[in-house]
C-alpha positions in Angstrom: 50.0 90.5 137.3 47.9 89.9 134.2 48.6 87.4 131.3 49.3 90.2 129.1 52.5 90.7 131.0 53.9 87.5 130.4 54.4 88.7 126.8 57.3 90.6 128.5 59.2 87.4 129.0 61.6 86.9 126.1 61.6 83.3 126.1 57.6 83.0 125.9 55.8 82.8 122.6 52.2 83.6 122.5 50.5 81.1 120.7 46.9 82.0 121.0 45.6 84.9 122.9 42.5 84.6 125.1 41.5 87.2 127.8 44.9 88.7 128.5 43.5 90.9 131.3 43.1 87.8 133.5 45.2 88.0 136.7 47.5 85.4 137.2 47.5 83.9 141.0 50.5 81.9 140.8 52.3 79.4 138.7 51.2 75.7 138.8 53.1 72.8 137.4 51.7 69.6 136.6 51.4 66.9 133.5 48.7 64.8 134.8 45.5 65.9 133.6 43.5 64.3 136.5 45.7 66.0 139.0 45.5 69.3 137.2 42.0 69.2 137.2 41.4 68.5 140.9 44.4 71.0 142.1 45.0 73.4 139.6 43.8 76.9 141.4 41.8 79.6 139.6 43.9 82.1 138.2 46.8 79.7 137.9 49.5 80.3 134.9 49.4 76.4 134.3 52.9 75.1 133.1 52.8 71.9 131.3 54.0 69.9 128.4 50.4 68.6 127.9 49.7 70.2 124.6 46.4 68.4 123.4 42.9 69.2 123.4 42.4 67.4 127.0 44.5 70.2 128.3 42.3 73.0 127.0 39.3 71.3 128.9 41.1 71.2 132.2 42.2 74.8 131.7 38.6 75.6 131.1 37.5 73.8 134.1 39.8 75.0 136.5 39.8 78.7 135.5 43.4 78.9 134.6 44.6 82.0 133.5 46.7 80.6 130.8 48.9 77.6 129.6 52.2 77.8 129.2 53.6 74.9 127.3 57.4 74.1 128.2 60.3 72.2 127.0 59.8 73.1 123.4 56.3 71.0 123.4 54.9 71.0 119.6 51.3 71.5 119.0 48.9 70.5 116.5 47.6 73.4 114.5 44.3 72.3 115.5 45.0 72.6 119.1 46.1 76.4 118.6 42.9 76.9 116.7 40.6 75.3 119.2 42.3 77.4 121.8 41.8 80.6 120.0 38.2 79.8 119.6 37.6 78.9 123.3 39.6 82.2 124.1 42.3 80.2 126.2 45.6 82.0 126.0 48.6 79.6 125.2 52.2 80.5 125.5 55.4 78.2 124.4 58.8 78.2 125.7 61.8 76.0 125.4 62.3 76.2 129.1 62.1 73.3 131.3 58.7 73.5 133.6 60.6 74.5 136.5 62.4 77.5 134.9 59.3 78.5 133.3 57.3 78.5 136.3 60.0 80.4 138.0 59.9 83.2 135.6 56.2 83.4 136.3 57.0 83.5 139.9 59.9 86.3 139.8 57.4 88.4 138.0 54.6 87.9 140.7 57.0 88.5 143.3 58.1 91.8 141.5 54.5 93.2 141.7 54.4 92.8 145.5 
């Protein structure tokens, strides 16, 4: 499944468009940047409430497919702009972290 297919989830809103053809390997939930940096698998759809520039850096380091900001996390417009410049795909949702990750997982399961 590609990042582009996440646009089909009605609860997800696209904030910044990066490489929409990236393959998603699995959802990954984590709100500690140090843990995400060491454990996020390449291609993950990272579901978090960490909506700051450091999250963008971790996403780049771990080669996440995209970041999904859950629980109605609000972002500084500068972070969204930086994500666009760095070509990091950002989605936002009001769903809790687990439910957002579950939506991604369900879509992945339907692809099998």
